[in-house]
C-alpha positions in Angstrom: 135.9 112.6 111.9 132.9 111.8 114.2 129.4 111.9 112.7 127.0 113.6 115.0 124.0 113.6 112.7 120.9 112.0 114.4 119.6 110.5 111.2 120.7 109.0 107.9 118.9 108.6 104.6 119.4 105.8 102.1 118.0 105.0 98.6 117.7 101.6 97.0 116.7 100.4 93.6 116.2 96.9 92.2 114.8 95.2 89.1 113.9 91.7 88.3 112.7 89.9 85.2 109.4 88.0 85.2 108.8 84.5 84.1 106.0 81.9 84.4 106.0 79.0 86.8 107.4 81.1 89.7 105.4 82.4 92.6 105.3 86.2 92.9 106.5 87.6 96.2 106.4 91.4 96.5 106.7 93.5 99.7 106.7 90.3 101.8 103.4 89.2 100.4 102.6 86.4 97.9 100.6 87.8 95.0 98.2 84.9 94.5 96.6 85.9 91.2 99.9 86.5 89.4 100.6 84.1 86.5 104.3 85.0 86.7 107.0 85.6 89.4 110.4 87.2 89.6 113.5 85.5 88.3 116.0 85.5 91.1 118.4 83.5 93.3 116.1 84.1 96.3 112.3 84.3 96.3 112.8 87.4 94.0 111.0 89.9 96.2 112.2 93.0 94.3 110.6 95.4 96.8 112.4 94.0 99.8 115.7 93.9 97.9 115.4 97.6 97.1 114.5 98.3 100.8 117.6 96.3 101.9 119.7 98.3 99.6 118.3 101.6 101.0 119.1 100.6 104.5 122.6 99.3 103.6 123.1 102.6 101.6 122.1 104.7 104.7 124.7 102.7 106.6 127.3 103.2 103.9 127.8 99.4 103.8 127.3 98.7 100.1 124.5 96.6 98.6 122.5 93.4 99.2 124.7 91.3 96.9 127.7 91.9 99.1 126.0 90.3 102.1 123.7 87.8 100.4 125.5 86.9 97.2 123.5 85.1 94.4 126.4 82.6 94.2 125.8 81.3 97.6 123.7 78.1 98.2 122.8 79.5 101.7 120.6 82.2 100.1 119.1 80.1 97.3 115.3 80.4 97.4 115.4 82.3 100.7 112.4 84.2 102.0 113.5 87.9 101.4 111.8 88.9 104.7 114.6 87.1 106.4 117.1 89.2 104.5 115.3 92.4 105.5 115.3 91.3 109.2 119.0 90.6 109.0 119.7 94.0 107.5 117.6 95.7 110.2 119.7 93.8 112.8 122.9 95.0 111.1 121.6 98.6 111.5 120.7 98.0 115.1 124.2 96.6 115.8 125.6 99.9 114.5 123.2 102.0 116.6 120.5 102.8 114.0 116.8 102.1 113.8 114.5 102.5 110.8 112.4 105.6 111.2 110.3 105.3 108.1 110.4 103.8 104.6 108.9 104.8 101.3 108.7 102.2 98.5 107.5 102.8 94.9 106.7 99.7 92.8 106.5 100.0 89.0 104.6 97.0 87.7 102.2 96.9 84.7 100.5 93.7 85.7 99.2 92.2 87.8 97.5 95.1 89.6 98.7 95.1 93.2 96.8 97.9 94.9 94.7 95.5 96.9 97.9 94.0 98.3 99.4 97.3 99.5 97.9 97.1 103.1 99.3 93.6 103.6 102.7 94.7 102.2 102.8 97.6 104.6 102.1 95.3 107.5 104.7 92.7 106.5 107.4 95.3 105.9 106.6 97.1 109.1 106.9 93.9 111.0 110.2 93.0 109.5 111.6 96.5 110.2 110.0 96.7 113.7 108.2 99.9 113.0 104.5 101.0 113.0 102.6 100.5 109.8 102.1 104.2 109.5 105.9 104.5 109.1 105.8 102.4 105.9 104.5 103.7 102.6 104.1 101.5 99.6 102.9 102.9 96.3 102.0 101.0 93.1 102.3 102.5 89.7 102.6 101.4 86.1 104.8 102.8 83.3 101.8 103.4 81.0 102.9 100.4 78.9 106.3 101.9 78.2 109.6 100.0 78.5 110.3 96.5 79.9 107.9 97.1 82.8 105.1 98.2 80.4 105.7 95.1 78.3 105.3 93.0 81.4 108.8 91.7 81.2 109.9 92.9 84.7 109.4 95.0 87.7 111.4 97.9 89.2 111.3 99.3 92.7 112.7 102.4 94.4 113.0 102.6 98.2 114.0 105.4 100.5 114.6 105.0 104.3 115.4 107.2 107.1 117.4 105.7 109.9 117.5 107.3 113.4 120.4 107.1 115.9 119.3 104.8 118.7 122.5 103.9 120.5 126.1 104.8 121.3 127.5 103.3 118.0 125.7 105.8 115.8 
């Protein structure tokens, strides 16, 4: 059956533990005043990982681990912005373009509100959209759960893809 819908919506979710001695990358931006970073095979950018999953979900292609496995030396320590650009290229090859993205970051500490404009800019650049098509929201869990205990971070992302070519 042929899909004639001009858009697709995808949701993504990711979580990473935090540990000392690792730089914190979030939304494509280094959080300089963070005493901890995210434990991961790549640079640990949990926001970008959730965003990649949202795009891949909209394409019905699975998740980020399928394309960039944490068992592969090729992706060890990789800048997650490269992963996001590759996922956007995959969407374009199938005739889809990111219309907008909405990202919610749950992190108790450090406070990241001052980094949100830079995150929006970095993510928009990777996805080849205007900054006003990217929303990044920061919240806490009011000291509840693993996020509230500063053990990790969780991120939810939603994207809308628009048909932009004959393959859609």
